C-alpha positions in Angstrom: 34.3 -30.0 -0.5 30.8 -30.2 0.9 32.3 -29.4 4.4 34.5 -26.7 3.2 30.9 -24.9 1.7 29.3 -25.3 5.1 32.1 -24.0 7.0 32.8 -21.0 4.5 28.3 -20.4 4.7 29.0 -19.9 7.9 32.0 -17.8 8.2 30.1 -15.4 5.7 27.3 -15.0 7.7 29.1 -14.3 10.9 30.9 -11.7 9.5 27.5 -10.3 7.6 26.4 -10.2 11.2 29.8 -8.3 12.6 29.4 -6.1 9.9 25.7 -5.0 10.1 27.0 -4.4 13.9 24.4 -6.7 15.5 26.6 -9.6 17.0 26.2 -9.7 20.4 22.6 -10.4 21.2 21.3 -10.8 17.3 20.6 -14.7 17.8 20.4 -15.4 21.1 16.6 -13.9 22.2 14.3 -14.6 19.2 15.6 -17.6 16.9 16.7 -21.1 18.5 20.8 -21.4 18.8 20.9 -25.1 18.0 20.2 -27.7 16.0 19.1 -29.6 19.8 15.7 -27.2 19.3 14.7 -29.6 16.5 15.0 -32.9 17.9 13.2 -31.1 20.6 10.2 -30.7 18.1 10.8 -33.9 16.8 9.5 -35.5 20.2 5.8 -36.0 20.7 5.5 -33.2 23.6 3.5 -30.7 22.8 4.7 -26.9 22.2 3.3 -24.4 23.1 2.8 -20.9 20.2 6.0 -19.6 21.3 8.0 -21.8 21.5 6.9 -23.4 17.7 6.8 -19.6 16.6 10.7 -19.6 17.6 11.4 -23.0 16.1 9.7 -22.1 13.1 12.2 -19.1 12.5 15.0 -21.5 13.0 14.1 -23.6 9.5 13.4 -19.9 7.9 17.1 -19.2 9.5 18.0 -22.4 8.1 17.1 -22.5 4.9 18.3 -18.5 4.3 21.8 -19.6 4.5 21.4 -22.1 2.2 22.7 -20.9 -1.3 23.6 -22.3 -5.2 27.2 -23.3 -5.1 29.1 -20.9 -6.9 26.4 -18.0 -6.6 27.4 -15.9 -3.7 24.5 -13.3 -2.6 25.6 -9.4 -2.1 26.5 -8.8 1.8 23.8 -5.7 1.3 21.6 -8.4 0.7 22.1 -10.5 2.7 21.9 -7.8 5.9 18.8 -6.8 4.5 17.7 -10.7 4.3 18.9 -11.1 7.6 17.4 -7.7 8.5 13.8 -8.7 8.1 14.1 -12.8 8.8 15.0 -11.0 12.6 12.3 -8.6 12.5 9.7 -10.6 11.4 8.9 -10.0 8.1 9.3 -13.9 6.4 7.4 -14.7 10.1 4.1 -15.4 7.4 6.3 -16.7 4.5 6.3 -21.0 4.7 9.0 -22.3 5.1 9.2 -24.1 2.3 9.0 -20.9 0.6 11.2 -19.2 2.3 14.2 -19.0 -0.8 11.3 -18.8 -3.6 11.2 -15.7 -1.6 14.9 -14.9 -0.7 15.3 -14.9 -4.7 12.6 -12.5 -5.3 13.7 -10.3 -2.5 17.1 -10.1 -4.2 15.8 -9.2 -7.0 13.8 -6.4 -6.0 15.7 -5.0 -4.4 18.9 -5.0 -6.9 16.5 -3.6 -9.4 14.3 -1.2 -7.6 16.4 -0.5 -5.3 20.0 -0.7 -6.7 20.8 3.2 -4.3 19.7 0.9 -1.0 22.4 -1.7 -1.3 24.7 1.0 -2.5 24.5 3.1 0.1 24.2 -0.2 2.7 27.2 -1.4 1.4 29.4 1.9 2.4 28.1 2.7 6.0 28.9 0.7 8.4 26.3 1.1 11.2 23.1 0.2 10.2 21.4 3.2 12.2 22.0 4.8 8.8 19.8 3.2 6.4 17.4 1.1 8.9 14.9 3.2 8.4 14.5 2.7 4.2 15.7 -1.2 4.7 12.2 -0.9 6.3 10.6 0.8 3.7 12.3 -1.6 1.2 11.5 -4.6 3.2 7.6 -2.9 3.5 6.9 -2.5 -0.8 8.4 -5.2 -1.5 6.0 -7.6 1.1 3.1 -5.7 -0.3 4.3 -7.1 -4.1 4.6 -10.7 -3.2 2.8 -13.4 -2.6 
């Protein structure tokens, strides 16, 4: 059963990335691509600040993909969460608080930005709603501590 759950989460994540129109090159330039990077991070060798930032972002992405069983996220919420992660909006959030931040972001979006979620659900190209997504994330970040 755990393997099925993990496979389902990754399938949904790939669907989100494809649906958002950013499948090619979405993760490869700004986030660690494999779990081997975590093994590298545990070695005694020092890492530069850029490498550490990439490893931290990778850890945040792993946390972002975790969901409670039988409580899937809606596709527009997942797209906005991934967009925020990939564009550095969560870089100042500690890894152990990512899930809390994501939950608050979801609450913010569903209570205050419902028209944006509906529009994002109907649009097929992220470019059409990107300015609204940026504004929504900035509004959320200004209120979240």
